[in-house]
C-alpha atoms as an extended CHARMM CRD file, in Angstrom:
* protein
*
        53  EXT
         1         1  ASP       CA             10.8500000000       -1.9010000000      -16.7150000000  PROA      1               0.0000000000
         2         2  MET       CA             11.2630000000       -4.8520000000      -14.3620000000  PROA      2               0.0000000000
         3         3  VAL       CA              9.6810000000       -3.0790000000      -11.3840000000  PROA      3               0.0000000000
         4         4  ARG       CA              6.4930000000       -2.3280000000      -13.3240000000  PROA      4               0.0000000000
         5         5  GLU       CA              6.1750000000       -5.9450000000      -14.4430000000  PROA      5               0.0000000000
         6         6  ILE       CA              6.5690000000       -7.1910000000      -10.8750000000  PROA      6               0.0000000000
         7         7  LEU       CA              3.9510000000       -4.7640000000       -9.5750000000  PROA      7               0.0000000000
         8         8  LYS       CA              1.4860000000       -5.6110000000      -12.3490000000  PROA      8               0.0000000000
         9         9  LYS       CA              1.5590000000       -9.2470000000      -11.2420000000  PROA      9               0.0000000000
        10        10  GLY       CA              0.9810000000       -8.3390000000       -7.5960000000  PROA      10              0.0000000000
        11        11  TYR       CA             -2.4660000000       -8.1900000000       -6.0440000000  PROA      11              0.0000000000
        12        12  ARG       CA             -2.2710000000       -4.4850000000       -5.1040000000  PROA      12              0.0000000000
        13        13  GLY       CA             -1.7770000000       -3.1060000000       -8.5820000000  PROA      13              0.0000000000
        14        14  THR       CA              0.1260000000        0.0040000000       -9.6340000000  PROA      14              0.0000000000
        15        15  LYS       CA             -2.4610000000        2.7280000000       -9.0960000000  PROA      15              0.0000000000
        16        16  LYS       CA             -0.4850000000        4.5280000000       -6.3750000000  PROA      16              0.0000000000
        17        17  THR       CA              2.9980000000        3.7930000000       -7.6700000000  PROA      17              0.0000000000
        18        18  ILE       CA              5.1240000000        6.7350000000       -8.7820000000  PROA      18              0.0000000000
        19        19  TYR       CA              7.8850000000        6.4170000000      -11.3800000000  PROA      19              0.0000000000
        20        20  ASP       CA             10.1930000000        9.1960000000      -12.5450000000  PROA      20              0.0000000000
        21        21  LYS       CA             13.8710000000        9.4740000000      -13.4250000000  PROA      21              0.0000000000
        22        22  ASP       CA             13.9930000000       13.1320000000      -12.3740000000  PROA      22              0.0000000000
        23        23  PRO       CA             14.2520000000       13.2990000000       -8.5400000000  PROA      23              0.0000000000
        24        24  LYS       CA             12.7230000000       16.7740000000       -8.3520000000  PROA      24              0.0000000000
        25        25  ARG       CA              9.6930000000       15.7610000000      -10.3900000000  PROA      25              0.0000000000
        26        26  LEU       CA              9.3910000000       12.5220000000       -8.4040000000  PROA      26              0.0000000000
        27        27  VAL       CA              9.1700000000       14.4600000000       -5.1310000000  PROA      27              0.0000000000
        28        28  GLU       CA              6.6510000000       16.9130000000       -6.6190000000  PROA      28              0.0000000000
        29        29  ARG       CA              4.4400000000       14.0570000000       -7.7780000000  PROA      29              0.0000000000
        30        30  LEU       CA              4.7990000000       12.3120000000       -4.4140000000  PROA      30              0.0000000000
        31        31  ILE       CA              3.7260000000       15.4230000000       -2.5020000000  PROA      31              0.0000000000
        32        32  LYS       CA              0.7470000000       15.8680000000       -4.8180000000  PROA      32              0.0000000000
        33        33  LEU       CA             -0.3410000000       12.2460000000       -4.3070000000  PROA      33              0.0000000000
        34        34  ILE       CA              0.0660000000       12.4420000000       -0.5240000000  PROA      34              0.0000000000
        35        35  LYS       CA             -2.0570000000       15.5950000000       -0.3570000000  PROA      35              0.0000000000
        36        36  LYS       CA             -4.7330000000       13.9160000000       -2.4660000000  PROA      36              0.0000000000
        37        37  GLU       CA             -4.6870000000       10.8080000000       -0.2600000000  PROA      37              0.0000000000
        38        38  VAL       CA             -5.0190000000       12.8070000000        2.9550000000  PROA      38              0.0000000000
        39        39  ILE       CA             -7.9090000000       14.8360000000        1.5570000000  PROA      39              0.0000000000
        40        40  MET       CA             -9.6730000000       11.7420000000        0.2150000000  PROA      40              0.0000000000
        41        41  ALA       CA             -9.2690000000        9.8560000000        3.4780000000  PROA      41              0.0000000000
        42        42  ASN       CA            -10.4040000000       12.8810000000        5.5070000000  PROA      42              0.0000000000
        43        43  ILE       CA             -8.2690000000       11.5810000000        8.3580000000  PROA      43              0.0000000000
        44        44  PRO       CA             -5.6080000000       13.9350000000        9.7670000000  PROA      44              0.0000000000
        45        45  ASN       CA             -2.0360000000       12.6220000000        9.9400000000  PROA      45              0.0000000000
        46        46  ARG       CA             -2.8610000000        9.4820000000        7.9460000000  PROA      46              0.0000000000
        47        47  ALA       CA              0.1850000000        7.8050000000        6.4300000000  PROA      47              0.0000000000
        48        48  PRO       CA             -0.8010000000        6.9150000000        2.8450000000  PROA      48              0.0000000000
        49        49  ARG       CA              0.4670000000        3.6750000000        1.3010000000  PROA      49              0.0000000000
        50        50  ILE       CA              2.5670000000        4.7930000000       -1.6480000000  PROA      50              0.0000000000
        51        51  ILE       CA              5.3910000000        2.9680000000       -3.4080000000  PROA      51              0.0000000000
        52        52  ILE       CA              8.2550000000        5.1520000000       -4.6840000000  PROA      52              0.0000000000
        53        53  PHE       CA             10.9010000000        4.1790000000       -7.2390000000  PROA      53              0.0000000000
């Protein structure tokens, strides 16, 4: 996939990038990642940096 290749070459990496062809599953995975980010940051109302495709 072209998007993955571009992100691999970037300096931020692909650790927090979500890929899925199924929109429902994509949203579920996004919500799960956001919850994890907020808990890990321990900062209320923090806007996590997540790339969605």
